[in-house]
N, C-alpha and C positions, 0 to 999 in steps of 0.2 A: 114581157113581164118576167122578172127573175123568180127563182124558186122561193126566196124569202118573201117577196112581195105577194106571191100567190098564196103562200102559207098564211100570211097575215089576213089576206082576203078571205080565206077559208075559215079562219078563226076570228070572228068579229070580237073586238075588245082586247085582243092579244097585244101586250106592250111592245112597242118598237124601240129598241135600245140603240141609242146613238153612241159614237165613240166617246163623247163626253160623259154619257151615262155610265158606260163601262169603266171609264177611268175613275169617276167619282165613287162607284161601288167598290172597285179594287182598293182605292185609297182608304175608304172607311174600314174595310175589312182588315187591312194591314195595320192601320193606326190602332184599331181596337186590339189586334193580336199582340202588338208590341207593348201597348199599355198594360195588357194582362200580365205579360212577363215581368214588367216593373212592379206591378201591384203585388204579384206573388213574391218577389224579392223583398219588398217592404215587409210583407207578412212574415217571411222567413227570418229576416233580421230581427224583427220585433219579438219573434217567438224563440230567439236563441238558436236559430238555424234548425228548427224542428223539421222543416220541409226537405232538408238535405237527405232525409231517409228515403225520399222518393226517387233517389238516384238508383241506377242499376248496379247491383252487385252480382257478378257473373256466376252462372251455373247453380244458383240457389233457386229451387222451384218456387219458393214464396215470392221471389223477386220478379216473376213474370208479370205480376199485376202492375209493376212500375214501368213497363215497356213504353207506354204512352205518356204517363205523367212526367217521366224523366226529361222529355223534350221541352217542358215548360218551367223546369226548375234550374236555378243557377247558383253558383257558389260565390256570391258576393256581387256588389254593384258593378265592379270593373268587368266581371264576366258577362253580365247581361248587357252592359254598355257596348262591349266589343261585338256582340251579336246583333244589336238592334238595327244598325244601319244596313248591313248586308241583307238581313231578313226583310226589312222594310222595302228595300229596293227590288230584290229578286222576287219577293212575294208579290209586289205590285205588278211587276212585268208579267209574271206567270198568271196572275188573276185577271189581267186584261183579256186573256183568251176565254174567260168564263169563270165565274165564281165556283160553280159546281165542279168544273174540271180541275180547278186549282185545289179545292178542298179534297177531292179524290186523290190527286197526286200527292198532296201533303200527308194524307192518311196512309197511303201506301208507303211513302218514304219513312214516316215516323215509326210505323209498325215493323217494317223490314229492318230499319236501322237499329231499333231497340232490341229486336230478337237477335240480330247479328252481334251487337255489343254483349248481350247476355251470353252468347255462345263463345266468343273469342277474346273478350277483354281479359287483361291480366288478373290473376288471383288477387284477392284482397283490395280490389279497386272499387271505386264508386263513381259511376259515369252519369253526368246529367248535363243539360244545356241544349240549346237550339242549333248548335253547329252542325250536327248530323243532318237536320232538316235543311239548313242553309246550303250545305254541300250538295244535297239532293236537288234543291231548286236550281242551283247553278247548272248541274248536269241537265236538268229538265229544260231550262230556258235555252241553253246553248244548243241542245240537240233537236228540240221540237221543230224548228224551222226546216232543218235538213230532212228530218223524218217525213214531214208533211209536204216538203217541196214548195214552201211558201217563201217568196223572195224577201218580203219584209221580215219574216221570222228568222231567215238566214242572216240578214244584216244585223238584226238585234243580237242574235247569238254570237256573231263574230265580234261585235262591239263589247259585249259582256265578257267574252273570253279574253279579248285584248286588254281590257281594263283590270280584270280581277284574276286572270289566269295564273300569273306568277304567285300571287298570294295563296290561291287555292292549292297549287302544286306544293308550296312550302308546307301547307297544313297536312299533307299526306306523308311527310317525312317521319319515320320512326324515331328520329333523334330528338324530337321535340318533347322535353320533359313536361309532365303534367298535362299533356294534351292527348286526347283519345284519337290518335291517327286512325285506329281501326274503325271508330265510329264515323270519321270523316270519309274514309274509303267506302264503307258500306253504304253510307248515305248517298255518295256520288253514284255508285252503281245502281242503287234503288231509283235515283232520279232519272238516270239514263233509261232504265227499264220502264219507268212511268211514261217517258216521252213516246215509247213505242206502244205501250198498252193503251194509252189514252190519246193516241194520235187522232186528229180530226181528218176525216176523208172529205174531199171536195164534193159539193153537192151539184148535181147537173142543173143547167139552166133549162127551164121548162117554157115552151112557147105558149103564148096566150091563145086559147082556143077561139 
């Protein structure tokens, strides 16, 4: 009997999640997340871009309260559209390993990225958008398999790196006008750190007594 089976036997009524269940849950979470970003942009546009004030203006003590909200605010529909697909895909892949783990990783990335932007962004700038989280999830997805020594995770990480690697490297270039390369870099570093901090350790097989 495996560890998981024995654990379920020890906890009657505990839910048994199949791969389909995990995929469905991950999909629901990410569709809801992206839908929230679009809803907020609709509200922002309807209010004359009043929500843009939730962006991060660096080194202003009062702006620390915007560290988290800034990841959910965008500067126009083109901005949120550009972030929607990579967030949906990378978030879905990350959430397949567990919703709780994904939410913890996202929280770590969002807070670390927001604080980093607050510290190092150029003066008189206003930074918002999900791209810091996206870069963090990229690092998290690519590294998790290697950190945990899981063959499937390594394959997924390599495929993600091969498909999006060039695009993400370009997003780190300081020559991109109007793009917070600092936020991208800090988010990526935070995602790599999350892969180590939240790594899953293999559970030993327990023999049936």
